[in-house]
C-alpha positions in Angstrom: 14.7 25.2 -54.3 11.4 23.6 -52.7 11.3 23.4 -49.3 11.5 20.4 -47.0 8.5 19.4 -45.7 7.0 19.8 -41.7 4.4 18.9 -39.7 2.9 21.3 -37.1 3.5 19.8 -34.0 0.7 21.9 -31.4 0.7 21.3 -27.9 -1.1 22.6 -24.8 -0.4 25.9 -22.6 -2.3 24.0 -20.0 -0.1 22.7 -16.9 -2.9 22.1 -14.2 -5.8 19.4 -14.1 -9.5 21.6 -13.4 -8.7 22.3 -9.5 -7.5 18.9 -8.4 -4.3 20.0 -7.4 -2.8 18.1 -9.6 -0.5 18.7 -12.8 -1.3 17.4 -16.0 0.2 18.9 -19.7 1.0 17.1 -22.1 1.4 13.2 -22.4 4.9 12.5 -23.9 4.7 9.5 -25.3 2.9 11.1 -27.4 5.4 13.8 -27.7 8.8 11.4 -28.5 7.5 9.3 -30.3 5.3 11.1 -33.5 8.9 12.9 -32.9 11.5 10.4 -34.1 8.8 8.4 -36.9 8.4 12.0 -38.4 11.8 13.0 -38.2 13.1 9.5 -39.5 10.3 9.5 -42.7 12.2 13.2 -43.3 9.9 15.5 -42.3 10.9 19.3 -40.7 9.3 19.5 -36.7 7.8 22.5 -35.7 6.0 22.4 -31.5 3.8 25.6 -31.3 1.5 26.2 -28.4 -1.0 28.9 -27.3 1.3 30.5 -24.8 5.3 30.1 -26.6 7.9 29.0 -24.9 7.8 25.7 -22.3 5.0 23.7 -23.4 4.1 21.1 -19.9 4.7 17.3 -19.6 2.8 15.6 -17.9 4.1 14.9 -14.4 2.8 11.2 -15.0 4.4 10.6 -18.1 7.5 11.1 -17.0 7.0 8.2 -14.8 7.6 4.5 -15.1 5.2 2.5 -15.6 4.6 5.2 -18.7 8.1 5.6 -20.1 9.1 4.3 -23.1 12.0 3.5 -24.8 11.3 6.7 -27.6 10.6 9.5 -24.2 14.2 8.0 -22.7 15.8 9.4 -25.9 14.1 12.4 -26.5 14.8 13.3 -22.8 18.7 12.5 -23.9 18.0 14.8 -27.5 19.6 17.8 -26.7 17.6 19.7 -30.0 14.0 17.7 -29.3 14.2 18.8 -25.6 15.3 22.5 -26.6 12.1 22.3 -29.6 9.4 21.7 -26.3 11.0 23.9 -23.9 11.0 27.1 -26.4 7.9 25.6 -28.6 6.8 28.8 -31.4 3.7 30.5 -30.5 0.9 29.7 -32.3 -0.3 33.0 -33.4 3.1 33.6 -35.3 2.8 30.3 -36.8 0.8 30.3 -40.3 0.1 26.7 -40.7 -0.9 26.6 -44.6 3.4 26.2 -44.7 3.3 22.3 -43.7 2.0 19.5 -45.3 0.3 18.1 -42.1 -0.6 19.0 -38.8 -0.6 16.6 -35.8 -1.6 17.5 -31.9 -0.4 15.2 -29.2 -2.9 14.4 -26.6 -3.2 14.6 -22.4 -5.3 16.1 -20.2 -3.9 19.9 -20.7 -5.8 20.2 -24.3 -8.9 19.8 -22.8 -9.1 22.7 -20.8 -6.9 25.6 -23.7 -6.7 24.6 -27.0 -10.1 22.8 -27.4 -11.9 26.0 -27.1 -9.1 27.9 -29.4 -11.0 29.8 -31.8 -7.5 30.1 -33.5 -7.3 25.9 -32.8 -10.4 25.1 -34.4 -10.4 27.9 -37.5 -6.9 26.1 -38.7 -8.1 22.5 -37.9 -11.6 23.7 -39.7 -9.0 25.2 -42.5 -6.9 22.2 -43.0 -9.1 19.4 -43.1 -11.4 21.6 -45.9 -8.4 21.7 -48.1 -7.2 18.1 -48.0 -5.0 19.3 -44.9 -4.3 15.5 -43.1 -4.8 16.5 -39.2 -4.0 13.7 -36.9 -5.0 13.7 -33.6 -4.4 11.3 -30.4 -5.8 10.8 -26.5 -7.4 13.5 -25.9 -6.9 15.4 -28.9 -9.6 14.6 -30.5 -11.4 16.6 -28.4 -10.6 19.4 -29.8 -13.4 18.2 -32.9 -16.3 19.1 -30.6 -16.6 22.7 -31.7 -14.8 22.2 -35.8 -17.6 22.7 -38.3 -17.6 21.0 -42.1 -18.0 24.4 -44.7 -22.0 24.1 -44.0 -21.6 24.9 -40.4 -22.1 21.1 -39.1 -20.0 19.5 -37.2 -17.3 18.1 -38.9 -17.8 14.1 -37.2 -21.5 14.4 -37.8 -21.4 10.7 -39.9 -17.7 10.3 -39.9 -15.8 7.3 -38.0 -13.7 8.6 -34.8 -12.0 7.8 -31.5 -9.9 9.5 -28.6 -9.8 9.2 -25.5 -12.5 6.2 -24.1 -14.8 7.2 -21.0 -13.4 3.5 -19.3 -9.7 5.1 -19.2 -10.7 8.2 -18.0 -12.4 6.3 -15.2 -9.7 3.7 -14.8 -8.0 6.7 -14.2 -10.5 7.7 -11.3 -9.6 11.4 -13.0 -13.5 12.0 -14.7 -14.3 13.9 -12.4 -12.1 16.3 -12.6 -13.0 16.8 -16.9 -14.5 19.6 -18.1 -16.3 17.2 -20.4 -16.4 14.1 -22.0 -14.3 13.7 -25.1 -16.9 10.4 -26.0 -19.9 11.6 -25.0 -19.5 15.4 -26.5 -17.9 13.6 -30.5 -21.1 11.1 -29.8 -23.4 14.1 -29.2 -22.1 15.7 -32.3 -23.0 12.2 -34.4 -19.8 10.8 -34.5 -19.2 7.0 -34.6 -17.5 6.6 -32.0 -14.9 3.1 -32.0 -13.0 2.3 -29.3 -10.3 -1.1 -28.7 -11.3 -4.2 -27.8 -10.3 -3.0 -23.6 -8.5 0.1 -22.0 -4.9 1.3 -23.2 -4.4 -1.1 -26.3 -4.1 1.0 -29.6 -6.8 2.1 -32.2 -6.3 4.1 -35.0 -9.1 5.3 -38.0 -8.2 7.6 -40.5 -11.5 9.6 -42.4 -10.5 11.0 -44.9 -7.9 13.6 -44.4 -8.6 13.2 -40.0 -6.7 10.3 -38.5 -7.9 9.7 -35.0 -6.1 7.4 -32.2 -7.6 6.6 -28.8 -4.9 6.6 -25.7 -0.8 6.6 -26.1 -0.5 3.1 -27.1 -1.6 4.3 -29.9 1.1 7.4 -31.0 3.2 4.9 -33.4 0.3 3.6 -34.7 -0.9 6.6 -35.6 1.9 8.6 -36.3 2.8 5.6 -38.4 -0.5 6.6 -40.4 0.0 10.1 -40.9 3.4 9.1 -42.7 2.4 6.8 -44.7 -0.2 8.7 -46.4 2.1 11.5 -47.0 3.8 9.5 -48.7 
C-alpha cells in the first residue's frame, strides 16, 4: 500500500519577543491558509515543533485586521486546533518520511528554529536531496546557517526573499530582533528580492527552495509548493 503524501509543518516553540515584553510565536495566517491549501490538495499535514505540545501563536495575528477567513475557519476546526496544541516533538519526527518541508513565519523562530542544529541539518539534507523546502515571512532566517554540501552558504548566488527590513521597521520591531533576516542572507551572497511595497505578496523559487516574503505571501507559497509537488 502506498503511503499518503505528507508535508511536515515545523512551528516555533518560542513565545517571547526578546526582552521587549511582547509575546510572539508563529503567525497564524501562515499556518491556517497553507494547512487548507495542503489538505485540500490531498496532503496529510503533520505539525512539529522543537519542544512538542502546544506551539504558541503570535497574539497580534489572532486579532483584526490580521485575521482572515482561513484563521476564522481554523479556530472552528477541531482537527486543526488540536494539531497545533499537540505538535509532535521534532526529535521524534523523521523528515525523510515527508514529501516537503514547510516553515510558517512569525518572530518566534528567530530565537529557536534559526539556531536549531536539528532544523538546519534537516533543511540541508532535504535541499541536497531535492525535497522541496518552503519558508515564508521570517522562516527564511533559518537559511542563515544552512550550507550546501561543499560547505558554502546555501543561499550564495540563489534568489530568495523573506520579511523585509522595511516591514520590520514599519512594525517598530527591528530593534528587538536577534538579527536581520534580509541583511544576513545578503551577507551570505543571496540575491534577496522584495515586493514593490511592504505587505504585497512575493514568492520566489530557486531549485527545491521556495521562499515567501510576508503573511500576504502565505496562499501563494502554499499553492506554489503544491503545484511543484504535483
